[in-house]
N, C-alpha and C positions, 0 to 999 in steps of 0.2 A: 111869336115872331116879331122881331124888330122891323122899323120901316127899312133899314138898310138890307135885311134879309128878305124882305119883301121884294125890293127892287131888284135884288141879285137874282131873285127867282124870276121875276116878271120880265125884265129887260131882254134876256136871251131869247124869251118867247116872243115877245114883241118884234124882234128883228125877224124870226122865222114867220110870224103871222103876216108881217108887212110885205115880205119877199114877193115880188112878182117874178114870173117865170123868165128868167133872163138867160139866154143860151148864148155862149160866146163860140163861134166856129173858128176863132182865131183873129188875130189883129195883123193888118197889113203893114209891114215895116214897123214903125214906131208910132204910127197914127192911132191913138186910142180915142174912142168915142166916149160920150157920157156915160153910156150903158156899161162900157169896160170898166171904167173908174167906179161905177155903182157896184158892179159884181166884186170888184177887188176891195172895195170898203166893207161890203157885206162878209166877204171871207174874213178880213181882219177882225170884224166885229165879233163873228161867230166864235173866233179863236180868243176873244178877250183882249184884243190889241186895239183898243179904243182910240187912243191918240192917232195910230197909223190909219185907223178907219176914217177919222175925221180929215186927215189929209186927202185920202182917196175921195171922200165926198166933195171936198173942196175942189178938187180937179173936176170932178162931174159938174158942179154947179158952175164953174167957169164956163163949161160948154152948154149948159142948160139950167139958166139961173131960176127959172120958174118951175122947177120940178118938185112939187109939193111932197112926193114921197122921199126924194133925197133930202130934202130939209128936215123931214120927220126923222130919217135915220141918223142924220148928224145930230139933231136934237136929243134924241135917245142917248146917242155916244156920250155926248156933252153932260147930260143928266147922270149917266153912270159914272162919269168922273167927278161929279159934284159941282159942275159949272151950271148952276141953276138959272142964273139970269139969262146966260147965253142960250141955254136949252129952251127956256120959255119964249125967247125972241124967235127962234127957229120954229117952235110949235106954231106961234101966232103968224109968222111969215107964211108957213105951210098953210094955215087956214085962210088966210087971206086971198090965197090962191084957190084953193079947194076948201070951202066950209065943211065939206062932208068927208074929210080925210079923218077917219076913225082912229087910226094910230096916233095921229097928232093930238087928239083928245085924250087919249089913254096916256100920251106922254106928259100931258098937262096935268092930269090926275095924279101920275106918279110923283111929278115935280112938287105939287101942292103937299102931298103927304109928306115928301122929304123935308119941307119948309113948315110942316105943322099946320097948314091951312086946310082942315079937314073938310069943312063945309064947301069950299070950292072944289075941293078933290071930288067930293060927292056929285056935285053938279057936272063937272068935266066927264066923270065915270058914266053918269046917266046919259050925257050926249054921245059918248062912245057906244053905249048899249043900244041906242037908238039907231046908230049907223052900222053897227055890225052885224050885218044881215046876209052876208055871203060866206062860202066856204073859206075864204082866204082871211076873212076878218071875223074869226069866231069871237063870241062875247065873253068866254070864261075869264080872260084877263081883266076886262073892265068890270065885271061882277066882283072879282077878287078885290080889285083896288076900291070899288064901292064899299064892300064889306069891311075892309081893312079900315077905311076911313070912318065908317059908322061905328066900329069897335072903339076907336080912339075918341068918339063922340059919346060913347057909353050908350049907344043905341044898339043894344045886343040883339033885340029881336029883329031889327031891321037888317042888321048884319047878317043874322041867321039866314033870313031870305034870300040875301045875295049870294051867300055861299051855297045854299040849296039850288038855287039857279044855275050856278057855275058847275056844281056836282052833276046835274042833269046833263050837261053838254059833255063833260069829261069826268066820269066817276073814278077814275084810277089816278087822278092828280093828288098826290100826298098833301101838297100845301094847301089845297082847298079843304081837305078834311081836318088839318091841323088847326087852320083858322076857324073852322066851325067848332071844334072842340073847345077853343079858347073862348068863344062866344058862349057856349053852352056851360063852361065852368064858371064864368061871371054870373050865369043865371042860376047857379046851384043845381044844375040838371045833370047830376053824375051818372044816372043810368045811361042817358042818352051819350055823355062823354064816353063812357065805356064802349058803347056801340061804335062810336067813331074810332076808337082805337083798335077794336076788333077788325074794322074794315082796313085800318092802316097796317096792322101786322100781316094781313093777308096780301096787301099790296107789296110790302117789303118784310117778309118773314124772317130776314137775317138782320134786320135793324135792331140792334141791342138796345139802343136809347128808347125806341118805341115799346119794346117789351117791359122796360124799366118804368116807364110812364104808365103804361097799362097796369102794372103792379101797384103803383100808388093809387090809382083810382080805384082798384080792388080794395085796398086798405081803407079808403075814404068810405067805401060803402060796407066796411066790416067783413069783407069776403077774405079771410085770412089765408085758406088754403090756396084759393085761386091766385092771391097776391104772392105767395111763396113759389107757386109754379111759375108765374110770370117772370119774378126775379130770378129764378133759377136758370130759366131759358136765356136771360139776359146775360147772366154771368157765364153759362156756356159758350155763348157767342162771342163774347169779349176774350175768352181764353183761346177760341180757334181762330 
């Protein structure tokens, strides 16, 4: 999984995990509140309309300039658009207001990964993990970021520990198992890689690519019959 694929996976989840329960009963006339603009920005972000989301967050910040969560949301949107210096500036500003804003630490970790500053990414992810102790701030994304950065630093054992901790929190997240399989592959532990793919095809049984990769692992282990069976399933899924 590339760093861009990781960010595309993690960023929508960061928006969801950061979201506080904001209920809008309706605006009076045209007078929108900071919360109204925040909600609008979140709607745009969840639809992948990050430029529009940033515009909405800007409106929210005009009314409430020291809202650490809105700054974090805007930073995430900027990071997703590749505006890394601006994103980092928002995360830093959010943390200057609330040093315990776990989402801002996750955002910093993601930005460091995109700019290949993997050691700094690990440190930021570690801080996010320390702070992510509430139901609204689950730590699996921070563990994923930590593991991804450690993979890039070739600390595959450390990465495995991070992915296992994330999997304990959410055992049905495919991206966690994919990254764990990558670490195990780098360590040459193919029997355990196969177990990862067995879990993954259980999560997404109609995913032809997963069946094909499972077949490749069977081949690497010299399991010809099992490999042919996996490849056959993949071909049938592609046809259908």
